[in-house]
C-alpha positions as CSV (number, residue, x, y, z in Angstrom):
1,D,86.3,142.3,128.0
2,I,85.5,143.7,131.4
3,P,83.1,141.0,132.9
4,R,79.4,141.9,132.9
5,G,78.0,143.1,136.3
6,F,77.1,146.2,138.4
7,P,80.7,147.4,139.2
8,R,81.6,146.9,135.5
9,Q,78.6,149.0,134.3
10,S,79.2,151.5,136.9
11,I,82.8,152.0,135.8
12,L,81.8,152.4,132.1
13,D,79.0,154.8,133.1
14,L,81.3,156.9,135.2
15,A,84.4,156.9,133.0
16,P,83.3,159.8,130.7
17,S,82.4,162.0,133.4
18,M,86.0,161.7,134.7
19,S,87.7,162.4,131.3
20,L,88.3,158.7,130.8
21,T,87.5,156.8,127.5
22,P,86.8,153.2,128.2
23,R,87.0,150.7,125.5
24,E,86.6,147.0,125.3
25,H,88.3,144.6,123.2
26,E,89.9,141.2,123.3
27,F,93.5,140.9,124.3
28,Y,95.9,138.0,124.9
29,L,98.6,137.4,127.5
30,G,101.1,137.9,124.7
31,D,99.7,141.4,124.0
32,L,100.0,142.1,127.8
33,R,103.5,140.9,128.0
34,A,104.4,142.9,125.0
35,A,102.9,146.1,126.4
36,A,104.7,145.6,129.5
37,G,108.0,145.1,127.6
38,R,107.4,148.4,125.7
39,G,106.6,150.3,128.8
40,D,103.0,150.7,127.7
41,L,101.4,148.9,130.5
42,R,100.5,151.5,133.1
43,E,98.0,149.8,135.4
44,I,95.5,147.0,135.7
45,F,92.6,146.6,138.0
46,G,89.7,144.3,138.5
47,S,86.3,145.2,139.7
48,G,83.6,143.3,141.8
49,T,80.9,143.8,144.5
50,A,83.1,143.5,147.5
51,A,86.2,145.0,146.3
52,I,84.9,147.8,144.2
53,V,88.1,148.4,142.3
54,A,91.1,146.2,143.2
55,P,94.5,146.9,141.7
56,I,96.5,144.0,140.2
57,A,100.3,144.3,140.8
58,A,101.3,141.4,138.7
59,I,100.0,138.5,136.5
60,V,101.8,135.1,137.5
61,L,101.2,132.2,135.2
62,D,101.7,128.6,136.2
63,D,103.9,127.8,133.2
64,G,107.1,129.1,134.7
65,S,107.3,132.1,132.6
66,A,108.3,135.3,134.2
67,P,105.4,137.4,136.0
68,I,104.0,140.2,134.1
69,S,104.5,143.1,136.4
70,V,102.6,146.3,136.6
71,P,104.6,149.6,137.3
72,T,102.6,151.2,140.0
73,S,104.3,152.9,142.9
74,D,101.8,151.8,145.8
75,G,99.8,149.1,144.1
76,A,97.2,151.2,142.7
77,G,97.4,153.4,139.6
78,P,95.7,156.9,139.2
79,V,92.7,155.5,137.2
80,A,92.0,152.8,139.8
81,K,92.3,155.3,142.7
82,A,90.1,157.7,141.0
83,L,87.4,155.1,140.1
84,F,87.4,153.8,143.6
85,S,87.1,157.2,145.3
86,K,84.2,158.0,143.1
87,L,82.5,154.7,143.4
88,S,83.0,154.9,147.2
89,D,81.6,158.5,147.4
90,I,78.5,157.2,145.5
91,H,78.2,154.0,147.7
92,Y,78.2,155.9,151.0
93,A,76.0,158.7,149.6
94,R,78.8,161.4,149.6
95,D,78.0,162.6,146.0
96,P,74.7,164.1,145.6
97,N,75.1,164.1,141.8
98,Y,74.6,160.4,142.0
99,A,72.1,160.0,144.6
100,H,69.7,158.4,142.1
101,W,72.1,155.4,142.0
102,N,71.3,154.6,145.6
103,R,68.2,152.8,146.8
104,L,67.2,152.3,150.3
105,V,66.1,148.8,151.2
106,D,63.7,148.0,153.9
107,L,65.0,145.0,156.1
């Protein structure tokens, strides 16, 4: 599952408008390792308030097993890059289509 929170919900809400189909399901490290071995693993990213979208280059376990590498050319795959760009545009009010997502806060 993508952990609950604002960045997660923002990604789920934005994805369809970007021709992406998000889906949530349980997976295990063995599934991840098998997908990487078959060449099916294209990218992994996390999301959070400070990072917005953060690419993950590898998963390293402390059990001595080989790291699970993610094959991205410069650290971020196309989906992570697109989501980061879109969320940044919304965050900095550069996308008028999502102006309703922003709230001014008096300090």
